[in-house]
PDB file of N, CA, C and O in Angstrom:
ATOM      1  N   UNK A   1     122.260  10.733 182.583  1.00  0.00           N
ATOM      2  CA  UNK A   1     120.480  11.461 181.700  1.00  0.00           C
ATOM      3  C   UNK A   1     120.485  12.187 182.543  1.00  0.00           C
ATOM      4  O   UNK A   1     119.691  13.010 182.089  1.00  0.00           O
ATOM      5  N   UNK A   2     120.862  12.679 183.775  1.00  0.00           N
ATOM      6  CA  UNK A   2     120.445  14.015 184.508  1.00  0.00           C
ATOM      7  C   UNK A   2     120.954  15.329 183.354  1.00  0.00           C
ATOM      8  O   UNK A   2     120.426  16.401 183.057  1.00  0.00           O
ATOM      9  N   UNK A   3     122.063  14.734 182.964  1.00  0.00           N
ATOM     10  CA  UNK A   3     123.013  16.263 182.107  1.00  0.00           C
ATOM     11  C   UNK A   3     122.154  16.258 181.051  1.00  0.00           C
ATOM     12  O   UNK A   3     121.596  17.336 180.845  1.00  0.00           O
ATOM     13  N   UNK A   4     121.677  14.645 179.748  1.00  0.00           N
ATOM     14  CA  UNK A   4     121.443  15.029 178.884  1.00  0.00           C
ATOM     15  C   UNK A   4     120.055  15.809 179.189  1.00  0.00           C
ATOM     16  O   UNK A   4     119.915  16.859 178.562  1.00  0.00           O
ATOM     17  N   UNK A   5     118.801  15.355 180.249  1.00  0.00           N
ATOM     18  CA  UNK A   5     117.505  15.928 180.425  1.00  0.00           C
ATOM     19  C   UNK A   5     117.456  17.605 180.657  1.00  0.00           C
ATOM     20  O   UNK A   5     116.581  18.447 180.454  1.00  0.00           O
ATOM     21  N   UNK A   6     118.884  17.667 181.201  1.00  0.00           N
ATOM     22  CA  UNK A   6     119.142  19.684 181.583  1.00  0.00           C
ATOM     23  C   UNK A   6     119.004  20.360 179.967  1.00  0.00           C
ATOM     24  O   UNK A   6     118.257  21.167 179.414  1.00  0.00           O
ATOM     25  N   UNK A   7     120.129  19.562 179.599  1.00  0.00           N
ATOM     26  CA  UNK A   7     120.955  20.563 178.140  1.00  0.00           C
ATOM     27  C   UNK A   7     119.726  20.237 177.203  1.00  0.00           C
ATOM     28  O   UNK A   7     119.500  20.757 176.110  1.00  0.00           O
ATOM     29  N   UNK A   8     119.052  19.371 177.783  1.00  0.00           N
ATOM     30  CA  UNK A   8     117.406  19.034 176.161  1.00  0.00           C
ATOM     31  C   UNK A   8     116.205  20.568 177.167  1.00  0.00           C
ATOM     32  O   UNK A   8     115.338  21.193 176.556  1.00  0.00           O
ATOM     33  N   UNK A   9     116.415  20.723 178.161  1.00  0.00           N
ATOM     34  CA  UNK A   9     115.137  21.448 179.301  1.00  0.00           C
ATOM     35  C   UNK A   9     116.046  23.018 178.346  1.00  0.00           C
ATOM     36  O   UNK A   9     115.487  23.658 177.457  1.00  0.00           O
ATOM     37  N   UNK A  10     117.360  23.275 178.816  1.00  0.00           N
ATOM     38  CA  UNK A  10     117.559  24.613 178.714  1.00  0.00           C
ATOM     39  C   UNK A  10     117.857  24.938 177.073  1.00  0.00           C
ATOM     40  O   UNK A  10     118.469  25.910 176.630  1.00  0.00           O
ATOM     41  N   UNK A  11     117.293  23.926 176.374  1.00  0.00           N
ATOM     42  CA  UNK A  11     117.715  24.252 174.607  1.00  0.00           C
ATOM     43  C   UNK A  11     116.421  24.371 174.255  1.00  0.00           C
ATOM     44  O   UNK A  11     116.403  24.877 173.133  1.00  0.00           O
ATOM     45  N   UNK A  12     114.887  24.082 174.797  1.00  0.00           N
ATOM     46  CA  UNK A  12     113.325  23.434 174.836  1.00  0.00           C
ATOM     47  C   UNK A  12     113.189  25.235 175.200  1.00  0.00           C
ATOM     48  O   UNK A  12     112.752  26.012 174.352  1.00  0.00           O
ATOM     49  N   UNK A  13     113.687  25.737 176.729  1.00  0.00           N
ATOM     50  CA  UNK A  13     113.571  26.701 177.169  1.00  0.00           C
ATOM     51  C   UNK A  13     113.563  28.071 176.549  1.00  0.00           C
ATOM     52  O   UNK A  13     112.888  29.057 176.843  1.00  0.00           O
ATOM     53  N   UNK A  14     114.841  27.822 175.249  1.00  0.00           N
ATOM     54  CA  UNK A  14     115.629  28.459 174.514  1.00  0.00           C
ATOM     55  C   UNK A  14     114.323  28.890 173.457  1.00  0.00           C
ATOM     56  O   UNK A  14     113.828  30.010 173.330  1.00  0.00           O
ATOM     57  N   UNK A  15     113.971  27.715 172.803  1.00  0.00           N
ATOM     58  CA  UNK A  15     113.353  27.661 171.645  1.00  0.00           C
ATOM     59  C   UNK A  15     111.973  28.569 171.972  1.00  0.00           C
ATOM     60  O   UNK A  15     111.671  29.552 171.296  1.00  0.00           O
ATOM     61  N   UNK A  16     111.040  27.994 173.324  1.00  0.00           N
ATOM     62  CA  UNK A  16     110.398  28.556 173.965  1.00  0.00           C
ATOM     63  C   UNK A  16     110.292  30.432 173.923  1.00  0.00           C
ATOM     64  O   UNK A  16     109.249  30.876 173.443  1.00  0.00           O
ATOM     65  N   UNK A  17     111.176  31.290 174.335  1.00  0.00           N
ATOM     66  CA  UNK A  17     111.563  32.207 174.680  1.00  0.00           C
ATOM     67  C   UNK A  17     111.611  32.874 173.004  1.00  0.00           C
ATOM     68  O   UNK A  17     110.845  33.828 172.867  1.00  0.00           O
ATOM     69  N   UNK A  18     112.363  32.508 171.815  1.00  0.00           N
ATOM     70  CA  UNK A  18     112.662  32.610 170.745  1.00  0.00           C
ATOM     71  C   UNK A  18     110.883  32.765 169.860  1.00  0.00           C
ATOM     72  O   UNK A  18     110.278  33.651 169.256  1.00  0.00           O
ATOM     73  N   UNK A  19     110.661  31.534 170.206  1.00  0.00           N
ATOM     74  CA  UNK A  19     109.222  31.762 169.408  1.00  0.00           C
ATOM     75  C   UNK A  19     108.621  32.746 170.320  1.00  0.00           C
ATOM     76  O   UNK A  19     107.807  33.298 169.580  1.00  0.00           O
ATOM     77  N   UNK A  20     108.531  33.260 171.383  1.00  0.00           N
ATOM     78  CA  UNK A  20     107.763  34.257 172.328  1.00  0.00           C
ATOM     79  C   UNK A  20     107.637  35.781 171.653  1.00  0.00           C
ATOM     80  O   UNK A  20     106.794  36.636 171.383  1.00  0.00           O
ATOM     81  N   UNK A  21     109.181  35.498 171.564  1.00  0.00           N
ATOM     82  CA  UNK A  21     109.643  37.206 171.241  1.00  0.00           C
ATOM     83  C   UNK A  21     109.508  36.757 169.816  1.00  0.00           C
ATOM     84  O   UNK A  21     109.668  37.831 169.237  1.00  0.00           O
ATOM     85  N   UNK A  22     109.322  35.891 168.910  1.00  0.00           N
ATOM     86  CA  UNK A  22     108.627  36.023 167.520  1.00  0.00           C
ATOM     87  C   UNK A  22     107.641  36.115 167.745  1.00  0.00           C
ATOM     88  O   UNK A  22     107.610  37.345 167.779  1.00  0.00           O
ATOM     89  N   UNK A  23     106.387  35.739 168.019  1.00  0.00           N
ATOM     90  CA  UNK A  23     105.197  36.579 168.460  1.00  0.00           C
ATOM     91  C   UNK A  23     104.911  37.674 168.841  1.00  0.00           C
ATOM     92  O   UNK A  23     104.053  38.392 168.327  1.00  0.00           O
ATOM     93  N   UNK A  24     105.529  37.918 169.703  1.00  0.00           N
ATOM     94  CA  UNK A  24     105.699  39.110 169.995  1.00  0.00           C
ATOM     95  C   UNK A  24     106.030  40.355 168.861  1.00  0.00           C
ATOM     96  O   UNK A  24     105.544  41.469 169.059  1.00  0.00           O
ATOM     97  N   UNK A  25     106.794  40.121 167.791  1.00  0.00           N
ATOM     98  CA  UNK A  25     106.921  40.919 166.653  1.00  0.00           C
ATOM     99  C   UNK A  25     106.165  40.523 165.825  1.00  0.00           C
ATOM    100  O   UNK A  25     106.236  41.377 164.941  1.00  0.00           O
ATOM    101  N   UNK A  26     105.408  39.707 165.490  1.00  0.00           N
ATOM    102  CA  UNK A  26     104.851  39.156 164.190  1.00  0.00           C
ATOM    103  C   UNK A  26     106.103  38.782 163.005  1.00  0.00           C
ATOM    104  O   UNK A  26     106.161  39.342 161.910  1.00  0.00           O
ATOM    105  N   UNK A  27     107.112  37.676 163.496  1.00  0.00           N
ATOM    106  CA  UNK A  27     107.440  37.135 162.981  1.00  0.00           C
ATOM    107  C   UNK A  27     107.532  35.765 162.995  1.00  0.00           C
ATOM    108  O   UNK A  27     106.804  35.171 163.790  1.00  0.00           O
ATOM    109  N   UNK A  28     108.532  34.912 162.037  1.00  0.00           N
ATOM    110  CA  UNK A  28     108.180  33.784 161.553  1.00  0.00           C
ATOM    111  C   UNK A  28     108.236  33.067 162.966  1.00  0.00           C
ATOM    112  O   UNK A  28     108.920  33.681 163.786  1.00  0.00           O
ATOM    113  N   UNK A  29     107.683  31.948 163.395  1.00  0.00           N
ATOM    114  CA  UNK A  29     107.303  31.371 164.341  1.00  0.00           C
ATOM    115  C   UNK A  29     107.814  29.926 164.134  1.00  0.00           C
ATOM    116  O   UNK A  29     107.862  29.431 163.008  1.00  0.00           O
ATOM    117  N   UNK A  30     108.292  29.092 165.530  1.00  0.00           N
ATOM    118  CA  UNK A  30     108.357  28.047 165.658  1.00  0.00           C
ATOM    119  C   UNK A  30     107.058  26.912 165.609  1.00  0.00           C
ATOM    120  O   UNK A  30     106.056  26.912 166.325  1.00  0.00           O
ATOM    121  N   UNK A  31     107.345  26.160 164.758  1.00  0.00           N
ATOM    122  CA  UNK A  31     105.574  25.159 164.679  1.00  0.00           C
ATOM    123  C   UNK A  31     105.708  24.728 166.162  1.00  0.00           C
ATOM    124  O   UNK A  31     106.715  24.605 166.859  1.00  0.00           O
ATOM    125  N   UNK A  32     104.139  24.496 166.491  1.00  0.00           N
ATOM    126  CA  UNK A  32     104.113  23.732 167.476  1.00  0.00           C
ATOM    127  C   UNK A  32     104.482  22.261 167.149  1.00  0.00           C
ATOM    128  O   UNK A  32     105.224  21.968 168.086  1.00  0.00           O
ATOM    129  N   UNK A  33     104.396  21.304 166.447  1.00  0.00           N
ATOM    130  CA  UNK A  33     105.120  19.798 166.104  1.00  0.00           C
ATOM    131  C   UNK A  33     106.793  20.148 166.836  1.00  0.00           C
ATOM    132  O   UNK A  33     107.535  19.597 167.649  1.00  0.00           O
ATOM    133  N   UNK A  34     106.814  21.468 165.935  1.00  0.00           N
ATOM    134  CA  UNK A  34     108.724  21.265 166.765  1.00  0.00           C
ATOM    135  C   UNK A  34     108.854  21.194 168.435  1.00  0.00           C
ATOM    136  O   UNK A  34     109.437  20.373 169.143  1.00  0.00           O
ATOM    137  N   UNK A  35     107.997  22.506 168.809  1.00  0.00           N
ATOM    138  CA  UNK A  35     108.018  22.540 170.620  1.00  0.00           C
ATOM    139  C   UNK A  35     107.620  20.998 171.252  1.00  0.00           C
ATOM    140  O   UNK A  35     108.112  20.520 172.274  1.00  0.00           O
ATOM    141  N   UNK A  36     106.382  20.211 170.187  1.00  0.00           N
ATOM    142  CA  UNK A  36     106.044  18.968 171.059  1.00  0.00           C
ATOM    143  C   UNK A  36     107.128  18.062 170.786  1.00  0.00           C
ATOM    144  O   UNK A  36     107.307  17.096 171.527  1.00  0.00           O
ATOM    145  N   UNK A  37     108.123  18.355 169.453  1.00  0.00           N
ATOM    146  CA  UNK A  37     109.233  16.959 169.263  1.00  0.00           C
ATOM    147  C   UNK A  37     110.460  17.233 170.534  1.00  0.00           C
ATOM    148  O   UNK A  37     111.139  16.345 171.049  1.00  0.00           O
ATOM    149  N   UNK A  38     110.509  18.544 170.821  1.00  0.00           N
ATOM    150  CA  UNK A  38     111.682  19.169 171.605  1.00  0.00           C
ATOM    151  C   UNK A  38     111.016  18.764 173.117  1.00  0.00           C
ATOM    152  O   UNK A  38     111.935  18.759 173.937  1.00  0.00           O
ATOM    153  N   UNK A  39     110.095  18.522 173.565  1.00  0.00           N
ATOM    154  CA  UNK A  39     109.382  17.974 174.843  1.00  0.00           C
ATOM    155  C   UNK A  39     109.439  16.628 174.535  1.00  0.00           C
ATOM    156  O   UNK A  39     110.385  16.400 175.288  1.00  0.00           O
ATOM    157  N   UNK A  40     109.279  15.905 174.207  1.00  0.00           N
ATOM    158  CA  UNK A  40     108.566  14.395 173.903  1.00  0.00           C
ATOM    159  C   UNK A  40     110.304  14.154 174.042  1.00  0.00           C
ATOM    160  O   UNK A  40     110.586  13.132 174.669  1.00  0.00           O
ATOM    161  N   UNK A  41     111.227  14.783 173.650  1.00  0.00           N
ATOM    162  CA  UNK A  41     112.478  14.520 172.950  1.00  0.00           C
ATOM    163  C   UNK A  41     113.319  14.292 174.791  1.00  0.00           C
ATOM    164  O   UNK A  41     114.268  13.508 174.802  1.00  0.00           O
ATOM    165  N   UNK A  42     112.934  14.966 176.187  1.00  0.00           N
ATOM    166  CA  UNK A  42     113.364  14.828 177.207  1.00  0.00           C
ATOM    167  C   UNK A  42     113.270  16.854 177.756  1.00  0.00           C
ATOM    168  O   UNK A  42     113.645  17.198 178.876  1.00  0.00           O
ATOM    169  N   UNK A  43     112.667  17.978 176.617  1.00  0.00           N
ATOM    170  CA  UNK A  43     113.194  19.261 177.432  1.00  0.00           C
ATOM    171  C   UNK A  43     111.610  19.791 177.843  1.00  0.00           C
ATOM    172  O   UNK A  43     111.155  20.927 177.980  1.00  0.00           O
ATOM    173  N   UNK A  44     111.157  18.800 177.937  1.00  0.00           N
ATOM    174  CA  UNK A  44     109.531  18.934 178.894  1.00  0.00           C
ATOM    175  C   UNK A  44     109.567  20.162 180.305  1.00  0.00           C
ATOM    176  O   UNK A  44     108.864  21.153 180.506  1.00  0.00           O
ATOM    177  N   UNK A  45     110.620  19.608 181.040  1.00  0.00           N
ATOM    178  CA  UNK A  45     110.933  20.678 182.319  1.00  0.00           C
ATOM    179  C   UNK A  45     110.884  21.807 181.982  1.00  0.00           C
ATOM    180  O   UNK A  45     110.012  22.543 182.444  1.00  0.00           O
ATOM    181  N   UNK A  46     111.975  22.332 180.921  1.00  0.00           N
ATOM    182  CA  UNK A  46     112.225  23.756 180.338  1.00  0.00           C
ATOM    183  C   UNK A  46     111.471  24.187 179.732  1.00  0.00           C
ATOM    184  O   UNK A  46     111.437  25.416 179.682  1.00  0.00           O
ATOM    185  N   UNK A  47     110.379  23.316 178.882  1.00  0.00           N
ATOM    186  CA  UNK A  47     109.122  24.405 177.577  1.00  0.00           C
ATOM    187  C   UNK A  47     107.862  24.189 179.018  1.00  0.00           C
ATOM    188  O   UNK A  47     106.974  25.041 178.967  1.00  0.00           O
ATOM    189  N   UNK A  48     107.714  23.010 180.416  1.00  0.00           N
ATOM    190  CA  UNK A  48     107.031  23.775 181.568  1.00  0.00           C
ATOM    191  C   UNK A  48     107.059  25.138 182.075  1.00  0.00           C
ATOM    192  O   UNK A  48     106.104  25.897 182.241  1.00  0.00           O
ATOM    193  N   UNK A  49     109.118  25.464 182.441  1.00  0.00           N
ATOM    194  CA  UNK A  49     109.261  26.655 182.861  1.00  0.00           C
ATOM    195  C   UNK A  49     108.936  27.719 182.220  1.00  0.00           C
ATOM    196  O   UNK A  49     108.291  28.657 182.688  1.00  0.00           O
ATOM    197  N   UNK A  50     109.503  27.596 180.757  1.00  0.00           N
ATOM    198  CA  UNK A  50     109.456  28.582 180.068  1.00  0.00           C
ATOM    199  C   UNK A  50     107.787  28.589 179.322  1.00  0.00           C
ATOM    200  O   UNK A  50     107.672  28.684 178.100  1.00  0.00           O
ATOM    201  N   UNK A  51     107.041  28.519 179.885  1.00  0.00           N
ATOM    202  CA  UNK A  51     105.283  28.452 179.317  1.00  0.00           C
ATOM    203  C   UNK A  51     104.460  29.372 180.893  1.00  0.00           C
ATOM    204  O   UNK A  51     103.515  30.161 180.890  1.00  0.00           O
ATOM    205  N   UNK A  52     105.090  28.979 181.789  1.00  0.00           N
ATOM    206  CA  UNK A  52     104.939  29.670 183.248  1.00  0.00           C
ATOM    207  C   UNK A  52     105.785  31.412 183.271  1.00  0.00           C
ATOM    208  O   UNK A  52     105.425  32.532 183.635  1.00  0.00           O
ATOM    209  N   UNK A  53     106.949  30.872 182.713  1.00  0.00           N
ATOM    210  CA  UNK A  53     107.884  32.561 182.861  1.00  0.00           C
ATOM    211  C   UNK A  53     106.921  33.109 181.419  1.00  0.00           C
ATOM    212  O   UNK A  53     106.202  34.099 181.281  1.00  0.00           O
ATOM    213  N   UNK A  54     107.091  32.570 180.961  1.00  0.00           N
ATOM    214  CA  UNK A  54     106.959  33.765 179.830  1.00  0.00           C
ATOM    215  C   UNK A  54     105.107  33.963 179.114  1.00  0.00           C
ATOM    216  O   UNK A  54     104.865  34.855 178.301  1.00  0.00           O
ATOM    217  N   UNK A  55     103.820  32.811 179.688  1.00  0.00           N
ATOM    218  CA  UNK A  55     103.131  32.917 179.346  1.00  0.00           C
ATOM    219  C   UNK A  55     102.943  32.728 178.332  1.00  0.00           C
ATOM    220  O   UNK A  55     102.232  33.457 177.640  1.00  0.00           O
ATOM    221  N   UNK A  56     103.625  31.499 177.847  1.00  0.00           N
ATOM    222  CA  UNK A  56     103.655  31.022 175.953  1.00  0.00           C
ATOM    223  C   UNK A  56     102.828  29.931 176.446  1.00  0.00           C
ATOM    224  O   UNK A  56     102.840  29.412 177.562  1.00  0.00           O
ATOM    225  N   UNK A  57     101.828  29.567 175.038  1.00  0.00           N
ATOM    226  CA  UNK A  57     101.731  28.481 174.838  1.00  0.00           C
ATOM    227  C   UNK A  57     100.734  27.926 176.273  1.00  0.00           C
ATOM    228  O   UNK A  57     100.401  26.796 176.630  1.00  0.00           O
ATOM    229  N   UNK A  58     100.544  28.906 176.690  1.00  0.00           N
ATOM    230  CA  UNK A  58      99.363  28.236 178.085  1.00  0.00           C
ATOM    231  C   UNK A  58      98.239  28.200 178.435  1.00  0.00           C
ATOM    232  O   UNK A  58      97.616  27.817 179.425  1.00  0.00           O
ATOM    233  N   UNK A  59      97.921  28.903 176.974  1.00  0.00           N
ATOM    234  CA  UNK A  59      96.238  29.291 177.319  1.00  0.00           C
ATOM    235  C   UNK A  59      95.980  28.215 176.506  1.00  0.00           C
ATOM    236  O   UNK A  59      95.647  27.173 177.071  1.00  0.00           O
ATOM    237  N   UNK A  60      96.067  28.232 175.162  1.00  0.00           N
ATOM    238  CA  UNK A  60      95.822  26.911 173.738  1.00  0.00           C
ATOM    239  C   UNK A  60      95.782  25.979 174.305  1.00  0.00           C
ATOM    240  O   UNK A  60      96.761  25.261 174.510  1.00  0.00           O
ATOM    241  N   UNK A  61      94.144  25.671 174.867  1.00  0.00           N
ATOM    242  CA  UNK A  61      93.784  24.119 175.277  1.00  0.00           C
ATOM    243  C   UNK A  61      94.196  22.903 174.327  1.00  0.00           C
ATOM    244  O   UNK A  61      94.424  21.795 174.812  1.00  0.00           O
ATOM    245  N   UNK A  62      94.279  23.137 173.038  1.00  0.00           N
ATOM    246  CA  UNK A  62      94.368  21.924 171.828  1.00  0.00           C
ATOM    247  C   UNK A  62      96.451  21.937 172.240  1.00  0.00           C
ATOM    248  O   UNK A  62      97.122  20.946 171.954  1.00  0.00           O
ATOM    249  N   UNK A  63      96.888  22.790 172.684  1.00  0.00           N
ATOM    250  CA  UNK A  63      98.639  22.747 172.643  1.00  0.00           C
ATOM    251  C   UNK A  63      98.653  22.283 174.059  1.00  0.00           C
ATOM    252  O   UNK A  63      99.111  21.147 174.186  1.00  0.00           O
ATOM    253  N   UNK A  64      98.220  22.945 175.294  1.00  0.00           N
ATOM    254  CA  UNK A  64      98.382  22.378 176.514  1.00  0.00           C
ATOM    255  C   UNK A  64      97.970  20.430 176.627  1.00  0.00           C
ATOM    256  O   UNK A  64      98.552  19.540 177.246  1.00  0.00           O
ATOM    257  N   UNK A  65      97.126  20.404 176.013  1.00  0.00           N
ATOM    258  CA  UNK A  65      96.942  18.546 175.792  1.00  0.00           C
ATOM    259  C   UNK A  65      97.801  17.502 175.240  1.00  0.00           C
ATOM    260  O   UNK A  65      98.307  16.500 175.746  1.00  0.00           O
ATOM    261  N   UNK A  66      97.840  18.178 173.659  1.00  0.00           N
ATOM    262  CA  UNK A  66      99.912  17.414 172.984  1.00  0.00           C
ATOM    263  C   UNK A  66     100.646  17.731 174.421  1.00  0.00           C
ATOM    264  O   UNK A  66     100.017  17.175 175.322  1.00  0.00           O
ATOM    265  N   UNK A  67     101.555  18.309 174.807  1.00  0.00           N
ATOM    266  CA  UNK A  67     101.628  19.178 175.824  1.00  0.00           C
ATOM    267  C   UNK A  67     101.931  17.742 176.849  1.00  0.00           C
ATOM    268  O   UNK A  67     102.851  16.937 176.710  1.00  0.00           O
ATOM    269  N   UNK A  68     100.842  17.733 177.896  1.00  0.00           N
ATOM    270  CA  UNK A  68     100.754  16.743 178.934  1.00  0.00           C
ATOM    271  C   UNK A  68     100.900  15.406 178.300  1.00  0.00           C
ATOM    272  O   UNK A  68     101.527  14.523 178.884  1.00  0.00           O
ATOM    273  N   UNK A  69     100.307  15.190 177.035  1.00  0.00           N
ATOM    274  CA  UNK A  69     100.399  13.905 176.239  1.00  0.00           C
ATOM    275  C   UNK A  69     102.178  13.213 176.271  1.00  0.00           C
ATOM    276  O   UNK A  69     102.633  12.287 176.942  1.00  0.00           O
ATOM    277  N   UNK A  70     102.775  14.018 175.364  1.00  0.00           N
ATOM    278  CA  UNK A  70     104.588  14.512 175.814  1.00  0.00           C
ATOM    279  C   UNK A  70     105.015  14.292 176.570  1.00  0.00           C
ATOM    280  O   UNK A  70     106.061  13.645 176.513  1.00  0.00           O
ATOM    281  N   UNK A  71     104.392  14.753 177.943  1.00  0.00           N
ATOM    282  CA  UNK A  71     105.549  14.409 178.749  1.00  0.00           C
ATOM    283  C   UNK A  71     105.119  13.047 179.223  1.00  0.00           C
ATOM    284  O   UNK A  71     105.978  12.216 179.520  1.00  0.00           O
ATOM    285  N   UNK A  72     103.835  12.773 179.311  1.00  0.00           N
ATOM    286  CA  UNK A  72     103.184  10.848 179.549  1.00  0.00           C
ATOM    287  C   UNK A  72     104.135  10.347 179.116  1.00  0.00           C
ATOM    288  O   UNK A  72     104.913   9.813 179.907  1.00  0.00           O
ATOM    289  N   UNK A  73     104.420  10.339 177.671  1.00  0.00           N
ATOM    290  CA  UNK A  73     104.863   9.483 177.079  1.00  0.00           C
ATOM    291  C   UNK A  73     106.291   9.219 177.424  1.00  0.00           C
ATOM    292  O   UNK A  73     106.712   8.115 177.768  1.00  0.00           O
ATOM    293  N   UNK A  74     107.428  10.939 177.244  1.00  0.00           N
ATOM    294  CA  UNK A  74     108.350  10.604 177.839  1.00  0.00           C
ATOM    295  C   UNK A  74     108.775  10.004 178.867  1.00  0.00           C
ATOM    296  O   UNK A  74     109.701   9.195 178.912  1.00  0.00           O
ATOM    297  N   UNK A  75     107.882  10.513 180.027  1.00  0.00           N
ATOM    298  CA  UNK A  75     108.160   9.382 181.269  1.00  0.00           C
ATOM    299  C   UNK A  75     107.958   8.072 181.262  1.00  0.00           C
ATOM    300  O   UNK A  75     108.645   7.247 181.863  1.00  0.00           O
ATOM    301  N   UNK A  76     106.790   7.804 180.425  1.00  0.00           N
ATOM    302  CA  UNK A  76     106.921   6.289 180.059  1.00  0.00           C
ATOM    303  C   UNK A  76     108.312   5.874 179.572  1.00  0.00           C
ATOM    304  O   UNK A  76     109.066   5.229 180.300  1.00  0.00           O
ATOM    305  N   UNK A  77     108.685   6.303 178.168  1.00  0.00           N
ATOM    306  CA  UNK A  77     110.366   5.645 177.620  1.00  0.00           C
ATOM    307  C   UNK A  77     111.138   5.771 178.915  1.00  0.00           C
ATOM    308  O   UNK A  77     111.664   4.792 179.445  1.00  0.00           O
ATOM    309  N   UNK A  78     111.212   7.292 179.535  1.00  0.00           N
ATOM    310  CA  UNK A  78     111.934   6.553 180.676  1.00  0.00           C
ATOM    311  C   UNK A  78     112.101   5.968 181.401  1.00  0.00           C
ATOM    312  O   UNK A  78     113.238   5.799 181.842  1.00  0.00           O
ATOM    313  N   UNK A  79     111.087   5.399 181.856  1.00  0.00           N
ATOM    314  CA  UNK A  79     110.776   4.622 183.130  1.00  0.00           C
ATOM    315  C   UNK A  79     110.961   2.985 182.469  1.00  0.00           C
ATOM    316  O   UNK A  79     111.195   1.914 183.028  1.00  0.00           O
ATOM    317  N   UNK A  80     110.777   3.288 181.273  1.00  0.00           N
ATOM    318  CA  UNK A  80     111.046   1.621 180.948  1.00  0.00           C
ATOM    319  C   UNK A  80     112.674   1.660 180.298  1.00  0.00           C
ATOM    320  O   UNK A  80     113.369   0.654 180.149  1.00  0.00           O
ATOM    321  N   UNK A  81     112.986   2.719 180.042  1.00  0.00           N
ATOM    322  CA  UNK A  81     114.476   2.222 179.986  1.00  0.00           C
ATOM    323  C   UNK A  81     115.461   2.070 181.088  1.00  0.00           C
ATOM    324  O   UNK A  81     116.425   1.312 181.195  1.00  0.00           O
ATOM    325  N   UNK A  82     114.798   3.317 182.178  1.00  0.00           N
ATOM    326  CA  UNK A  82     115.336   2.594 183.610  1.00  0.00           C
ATOM    327  C   UNK A  82     115.374   0.983 184.364  1.00  0.00           C
ATOM    328  O   UNK A  82     116.213   0.303 184.956  1.00  0.00           O
ATOM    329  N   UNK A  83     113.777   0.833 183.901  1.00  0.00           N
ATOM    330  CA  UNK A  83     113.578  -0.409 184.359  1.00  0.00           C
ATOM    331  C   UNK A  83     113.528  -1.862 183.069  1.00  0.00           C
ATOM    332  O   UNK A  83     112.746  -2.803 182.937  1.00  0.00           O
ATOM    333  N   UNK A  84     114.430  -1.551 182.512  1.00  0.00           N
ATOM    334  CA  UNK A  84     114.586  -2.484 180.899  1.00  0.00           C
ATOM    335  C   UNK A  84     114.068  -3.942 181.399  1.00  0.00           C
ATOM    336  O   UNK A  84     114.021  -4.816 180.534  1.00  0.00           O
ATOM    337  N   UNK A  85     113.646  -4.301 182.817  1.00  0.00           N
ATOM    338  CA  UNK A  85     112.887  -5.810 183.161  1.00  0.00           C
ATOM    339  C   UNK A  85     111.865  -5.229 183.333  1.00  0.00           C
ATOM    340  O   UNK A  85     112.027  -5.053 184.541  1.00  0.00           O
ATOM    341  N   UNK A  86     110.524  -4.579 183.043  1.00  0.00           N
ATOM    342  CA  UNK A  86     110.205  -4.358 183.769  1.00  0.00           C
ATOM    343  C   UNK A  86     108.739  -5.239 183.501  1.00  0.00           C
ATOM    344  O   UNK A  86     107.823  -5.172 184.321  1.00  0.00           O
ATOM    345  N   UNK A  87     108.636  -6.108 182.194  1.00  0.00           N
ATOM    346  CA  UNK A  87     107.787  -7.138 182.635  1.00  0.00           C
ATOM    347  C   UNK A  87     108.521  -8.281 184.048  1.00  0.00           C
ATOM    348  O   UNK A  87     107.970  -8.732 185.052  1.00  0.00           O
ATOM    349  N   UNK A  88     109.529  -8.390 183.684  1.00  0.00           N
ATOM    350  CA  UNK A  88     109.673  -9.657 184.785  1.00  0.00           C
ATOM    351  C   UNK A  88     109.401  -8.870 185.881  1.00  0.00           C
ATOM    352  O   UNK A  88     108.413  -9.266 186.501  1.00  0.00           O
ATOM    353  N   UNK A  89     110.168  -7.466 186.530  1.00  0.00           N
ATOM    354  CA  UNK A  89     109.767  -7.233 187.880  1.00  0.00           C
ATOM    355  C   UNK A  89     108.033  -6.929 187.577  1.00  0.00           C
ATOM    356  O   UNK A  89     107.717  -7.117 188.752  1.00  0.00           O
ATOM    357  N   UNK A  90     107.498  -6.801 187.307  1.00  0.00           N
ATOM    358  CA  UNK A  90     105.857  -7.099 187.380  1.00  0.00           C
ATOM    359  C   UNK A  90     105.082  -8.156 187.617  1.00  0.00           C
ATOM    360  O   UNK A  90     104.058  -8.299 188.285  1.00  0.00           O
ATOM    361  N   UNK A  91     105.786  -8.938 186.909  1.00  0.00           N
ATOM    362  CA  UNK A  91     105.232 -10.798 186.856  1.00  0.00           C
ATOM    363  C   UNK A  91     106.122 -10.902 188.232  1.00  0.00           C
ATOM    364  O   UNK A  91     105.467 -11.728 188.868  1.00  0.00           O
ATOM    365  N   UNK A  92     106.763 -10.693 188.706  1.00  0.00           N
ATOM    366  CA  UNK A  92     107.463 -11.129 190.033  1.00  0.00           C
ATOM    367  C   UNK A  92     106.787 -10.685 191.293  1.00  0.00           C
ATOM    368  O   UNK A  92     106.908 -11.155 192.424  1.00  0.00           O
ATOM    369  N   UNK A  93     105.889  -9.465 190.783  1.00  0.00           N
ATOM    370  CA  UNK A  93     105.524  -8.528 191.802  1.00  0.00           C
ATOM    371  C   UNK A  93     104.238  -9.788 192.285  1.00  0.00           C
ATOM    372  O   UNK A  93     103.998 -10.596 193.183  1.00  0.00           O
ATOM    373  N   UNK A  94     103.799  -9.384 191.273  1.00  0.00           N
ATOM    374  CA  UNK A  94     102.462 -10.161 191.273  1.00  0.00           C
ATOM    375  C   UNK A  94     102.417 -11.615 191.327  1.00  0.00           C
ATOM    376  O   UNK A  94     101.357 -12.239 191.374  1.00  0.00           O
ATOM    377  N   UNK A  95     103.676 -12.203 191.319  1.00  0.00           N
ATOM    378  CA  UNK A  95     103.721 -14.184 191.985  1.00  0.00           C
ATOM    379  C   UNK A  95     104.085 -13.620 193.166  1.00  0.00           C
ATOM    380  O   UNK A  95     104.484 -14.584 193.819  1.00  0.00           O
ATOM    381  N   UNK A  96     104.211 -12.475 193.960  1.00  0.00           N
ATOM    382  CA  UNK A  96     104.040 -12.903 195.679  1.00  0.00           C
ATOM    383  C   UNK A  96     102.790 -12.571 196.361  1.00  0.00           C
ATOM    384  O   UNK A  96     102.614 -12.535 197.578  1.00  0.00           O
ATOM    385  N   UNK A  97     102.159 -12.393 195.671  1.00  0.00           N
ATOM    386  CA  UNK A  97     101.305 -12.723 196.105  1.00  0.00           C
ATOM    387  C   UNK A  97     100.144 -13.629 196.190  1.00  0.00           C
ATOM    388  O   UNK A  97      99.324 -13.499 197.099  1.00  0.00           O
TER     389      UNK A  97
END
């Protein structure tokens, strides 16, 4: 899982770099939807680094809001994957009180 997140983060970082370069040259851009799809697929750590390093997509409030939503959704999905019996675990925790 760690390797998958690292690979996806690297790919997302590259996509942000290419998009920033295209923006500076007034060329074809990567859609915000595509950037968000990369993030929700596990590339959000790379996106976060790229946003800070390139100062890309870091000022647009609507983009940032959706970006953080994708982070939360990805973390929730990862939690569910890593804890497949989360309902049973939660029930057992509540039954102890």
